[in-house]
C-alpha positions in Angstrom: 2.8 39.2 34.5 -0.8 38.9 35.7 -3.6 37.7 33.5 -5.1 41.1 32.9 -1.9 42.5 31.6 -1.3 39.4 29.5 -4.7 39.8 27.8 -4.1 43.5 27.2 -0.7 42.8 25.6 -2.1 40.0 23.6 -4.9 42.2 22.2 -2.4 44.9 21.3 -0.2 42.3 19.5 -3.3 40.9 17.8 -4.3 44.3 16.3 -0.8 44.8 15.0 -0.9 41.4 13.4 -4.3 42.1 11.9 -2.9 45.3 10.2 0.1 43.4 8.8 -2.1 40.6 7.5 -4.6 43.0 5.8 -1.6 44.8 4.1 -0.3 41.4 3.0 -3.6 40.3 1.6 -4.0 43.5 -0.3 -0.5 43.1 -1.7 -1.7 39.9 -3.4 -3.5 42.2 -5.9 -0.2 42.3 -7.8 -0.3 38.6 -8.6 -3.8 37.3 -7.9 -7.3 38.1 -9.2 -9.3 40.8 -7.5 -12.1 38.5 -6.3 -9.7 35.9 -5.0 -8.0 38.7 -2.8 -11.4 39.9 -1.7 -12.4 36.3 -0.7 -9.3 35.9 1.3 -9.8 39.3 3.0 -13.4 38.4 3.9 -12.3 35.1 5.4 -9.6 36.8 7.5 -12.0 39.5 8.7 -14.5 36.9 9.9 -11.8 35.0 11.7 -10.4 38.2 13.2 -13.8 39.2 14.5 -14.2 35.8 16.1 -10.8 36.1 17.9 -11.6 39.6 19.0 -14.9 38.5 20.5 -13.1 35.7 22.4 -10.4 38.0 23.7 -13.0 40.6 24.8 -15.0 38.0 26.6 -12.0 36.8 28.4 -11.0 40.4 29.3 -14.5 41.1 30.8 -14.4 37.8 32.7 -10.9 38.6 34.0 -12.1 42.0 35.3 -14.9 40.4 37.3 -12.7 37.7 38.8 -9.5 39.8 39.3 -9.5 39.6 43.1 -9.9 35.8 43.1 -7.3 35.4 40.5 -4.8 37.4 42.5 -5.1 34.9 45.3 -4.3 32.0 43.1 -0.8 33.4 42.3 1.4 33.6 39.2 0.4 30.3 37.7 -2.9 31.9 36.5 -1.4 33.6 33.5 -0.3 30.3 32.1 -3.8 29.0 32.5 -5.4 32.0 30.7 -2.9 31.7 27.9 -3.6 28.1 27.4 -7.4 28.6 27.6 -7.2 31.5 25.1 -5.3 29.5 22.5 -7.6 26.5 23.0 -10.6 28.6 22.3 -9.1 30.2 19.3 -8.1 26.8 17.9 -11.5 25.4 18.4 -13.0 28.3 16.5 -10.6 27.6 13.6 -11.6 23.9 13.7 -15.3 24.8 13.6 -14.7 27.1 10.7 -12.8 24.5 8.7 -15.5 21.9 9.3 -18.1 24.5 8.2 -16.3 25.0 4.9 -16.0 21.2 4.4 -19.7 20.8 5.0 -20.3 23.4 2.3 -17.8 21.5 0.1 -15.6 24.6 -0.1 -12.4 22.5 0.3 -10.0 25.2 -0.7 -11.1 27.5 2.1 -11.1 24.7 4.6 -7.6 23.8 3.5 -6.5 27.4 4.0 -7.8 27.4 7.5 -5.9 24.2 8.3 -2.6 25.4 6.8 -2.6 29.2 7.5 -4.4 29.3 10.8 -3.9 25.9 12.4 -0.5 25.3 10.8 -1.5 21.8 9.9 -0.3 21.2 6.3 -1.1 17.5 6.3 -4.8 18.1 7.1 -4.9 20.8 4.5 -3.5 18.5 1.9 -5.8 15.7 3.0 -8.8 18.0 2.8 -7.9 19.0 -0.8 -7.5 15.3 -1.7 -10.8 14.3 -0.1 -12.4 17.1 -2.1 -11.0 15.8 -5.4 -8.6 18.6 -5.7 -5.7 16.2 -6.5 -3.3 18.6 -8.2 -3.6 21.1 -5.4 -3.1 18.4 -2.8 -0.1 17.0 -4.6 1.6 20.4 -4.5 1.1 20.6 -0.7 2.3 17.0 -0.1 5.4 17.7 -2.2 6.4 21.2 -1.4 5.4 21.6 2.2 5.4 18.0 3.5 8.2 16.6 1.3 6.0 13.4 0.9 6.7 12.1 -2.6 4.6 9.0 -2.1 1.4 10.9 -1.3 2.1 13.5 -4.0 2.6 10.7 -6.6 -0.6 9.1 -5.6 -2.5 12.4 -6.0 -1.0 13.0 -9.4 -2.0 9.6 -10.4 -5.6 10.2 -9.3 -5.5 13.5 -11.2 -4.3 11.5 -14.3 -1.1 13.5 -14.4 0.7 10.3 -15.2 4.0 11.9 -16.3 4.4 13.8 -13.0 3.4 10.6 -11.0 6.0 8.6 -13.0 8.8 11.0 -12.2 8.1 10.7 -8.5 7.7 7.0 -8.5 11.1 6.7 -10.3 12.6 8.7 -7.5 10.9 6.4 -5.0 12.3 3.4 -7.0 8.8 1.8 -7.3 9.6 0.1 -10.6 6.5 -1.9 -10.9 4.4 1.2 -10.3 6.4 3.1 -13.0 5.7 0.2 -15.4 2.0 0.3 -14.6 1.7 4.0 -15.3 3.7 3.7 -18.6 1.3 1.0 -19.6 -1.6 3.3 -18.7 -0.4 5.8 -21.2 0.3 3.0 -23.8 4.0 3.3 -23.7 4.7 -0.4 -23.8 8.4 0.0 -24.5 9.1 1.9 -21.3 6.6 -0.2 -19.4 8.3 -3.5 -20.3 11.7 -2.0 -19.5 10.7 -1.3 -15.9 8.8 -4.6 -15.6 12.0 -6.4 -16.6 13.8 -4.6 -13.8 11.2 -6.0 -11.4 11.6 -9.5 -12.8 15.3 -9.3 -12.4 14.9 -8.2 -8.8 12.6 -11.2 -8.2 15.0 -13.6 -9.8 17.9 -12.3 -7.8 15.8 -12.9 -4.6 14.7 -16.4 -5.8 11.1 -15.3 -6.1 10.7 -17.0 -9.5 6.9 -17.4 -9.3 6.4 -13.6 -8.7 8.8 -12.9 -11.6 6.7 -15.2 -13.9 3.5 -13.4 -13.0 5.0 -10.1 -14.2 5.9 -11.8 -17.5 2.5 -13.4 -17.8 0.1 -10.8 -16.4 1.8 -7.5 -17.2 4.2 -8.0 -20.0 2.0 -10.6 -21.8 4.9 -12.9 -22.4 3.7 -16.4 -21.4 6.6 -18.2 -22.9 9.1 -16.1 -20.8 6.9 -16.9 -17.8 7.3 -20.6 -18.4 11.0 -20.3 -18.9 11.5 -18.6 -15.6 9.4 -21.2 -13.8 11.4 -24.0 -15.4 14.6 -22.3 -14.4 13.4 -22.2 -10.8 12.5 -25.9 -10.9 15.8 -26.9 -12.4 17.9 -24.7 -10.1 15.9 -25.7 -7.0 14.8 -22.1 -6.4 11.4 -22.6 -4.8 11.2 -25.8 -6.9 7.8 -27.1 -5.9 5.9 -23.9 -6.5 7.7 -23.3 -9.8 6.8 -26.8 -11.1 3.2 -26.5 -9.8 2.7 -23.1 -11.6 4.5 -24.4 -14.7 2.0 -27.2 -15.0 -0.9 -24.9 -14.2 0.0 -22.7 -17.1 -0.4 -25.5 -19.7 -4.0 -25.6 -20.6 -3.8 -28.2 -23.4 -4.2 -31.5 -21.6 -2.4 -33.5 -24.3 0.6 -31.1 -24.2 0.6 -31.2 -20.4 0.6 -35.0 -20.4 3.7 -34.8 -22.7 5.4 -32.3 -20.5 4.9 -34.3 -17.4 6.6 -37.3 -19.1 9.4 -35.3 -20.6 10.3 -33.6 -17.3 10.3 -36.8 -15.4 12.7 -38.4 -17.8 15.3 -35.7 -17.0 14.7 -35.5 -13.3 17.5 -36.2 -10.8 16.8 -38.8 -8.1 17.0 -36.2 -5.2 14.0 -34.3 -6.7 11.7 -37.2 -7.3 9.8 -36.8 -4.0 9.0 -33.1 -4.9 7.9 -34.3 -8.4 5.6 -36.8 -6.8 4.0 -34.1 -4.7 3.5 -32.0 -7.8 1.9 -34.7 -10.0 -0.7 -35.4 -7.2 -2.4 -32.2 -8.3 -2.2 -33.1 -11.9 -3.7 -36.5 -11.3 -6.9 -34.8 -10.0 -7.0 -32.2 -12.7 -8.2 -34.3 -15.6 -8.9 -38.1 -16.1 -6.7 -38.0 -19.2 -3.7 -37.3 -17.1 -4.3 -40.1 -14.6 -2.5 -42.9 -16.5 0.7 -41.0 -16.9 0.8 -39.6 -13.4 -0.1 -42.9 -11.8 2.6 -44.8 -13.6 5.2 -42.1 -12.7 4.0 -42.3 -9.1 4.5 -46.1 -9.0 8.0 -45.8 -10.3 9.0 -43.1 -7.7 7.4 -45.0 -4.9 9.1 -48.3 -5.9 12.4 -46.5 -6.0 12.1 -44.8 -2.7 10.2 -47.3 -0.6 13.4 -49.0 0.7 14.7 -45.8 2.4 11.3 -44.1 3.0 8.7 -46.7 3.9 6.0 -44.1 4.6 6.0 -43.3 0.9 3.6 -46.2 0.3 0.8 -44.1 1.7 1.1 -42.0 -1.5 -0.5 -44.9 -3.5 -3.9 -44.0 -2.1 -3.8 -40.6 -3.8 -3.4 -42.2 -7.2 -6.0 -44.9 -6.4 -8.7 -43.2 -4.3 -11.4 -45.7 -5.1 -9.4 -48.9 -5.0 -10.0 -50.7 -1.7 -7.5 -53.4 -2.6 -4.7 -50.9 -2.7 -5.6 -49.6 0.7 -5.6 -53.2 2.1 -2.2 -53.8 0.4 -0.8 -50.7 2.0 -2.1 -51.8 5.4 -0.6 -55.3 5.0 2.7 -53.9 3.9 3.0 -51.6 6.9 2.0 -54.4 9.3 4.5 -56.8 7.8 7.3 -54.2 8.0 6.5 -53.4 11.6 6.7 -57.1 12.5 10.1 -57.4 10.7 11.5 -54.5 12.8 10.1 -56.0 16.1 11.8 -59.3 15.3 
């Protein structure tokens, strides 16, 4: 088929499609408002005129260059077809951008979805225009994207609809957040507890404690889970460090540091030493307790871990005598091994 025949057939098909589309738009009168139907009809007529002008221009150009096109062979019809659709697509793009510039996001979305067959850009245009409910429907029904739909429902403050979708997506913490948003503490805490249980099962005790403390407002439960992590050696250092950080009464913290040390097994004393280094710096009132505990641990472990003497300087930062003693100890030990 040469290009001239292709354009003629395309124009004939185009007019048939125009007729069917006009009939379809008019049929919307049975379930849409009169002015909405008229608006759609006007948009379609404008677009149809643009396409008609493009086809007419191509047809005239083809008549002028028919001889030259014949010499180029059968591949020309493919070129014309591609060029025609590219021009039409560009016109649609320009029309959509024009509507966006005018902040008529619904019309722009219709161009993207109905004419460019791009549902995602249609939904995104609606979302960018603040038409969150309309965008959610497109994301959900046409794109099957529950995550984007839930996000739009949340922006629209349609929390119940968003909750249903986040449940299907198994985003438990998000479900809890939205229940809390609508002041349903019972359901919020039920879902937060599921999140905590998941964290505990995966040995993420600190994260579980943060849910208790920040979202469920249960600081005692947060401390329990951190203590559990410390005792069961599940991210032990971070659990202990956070456990101490959550005790704001210095006197109570001093007491806790002593009580935990009294129950500590030997194999965890090095970890305990690392943790109390932070507490030593926290408040002068904690320095006596933490320093004494540090001395006991260092004295116990120095026979098998000579490098532990270096920890003394953390608990005596301004004591030059201690630093000299450490140096002499290390020098004497090195001589002993050389001999």
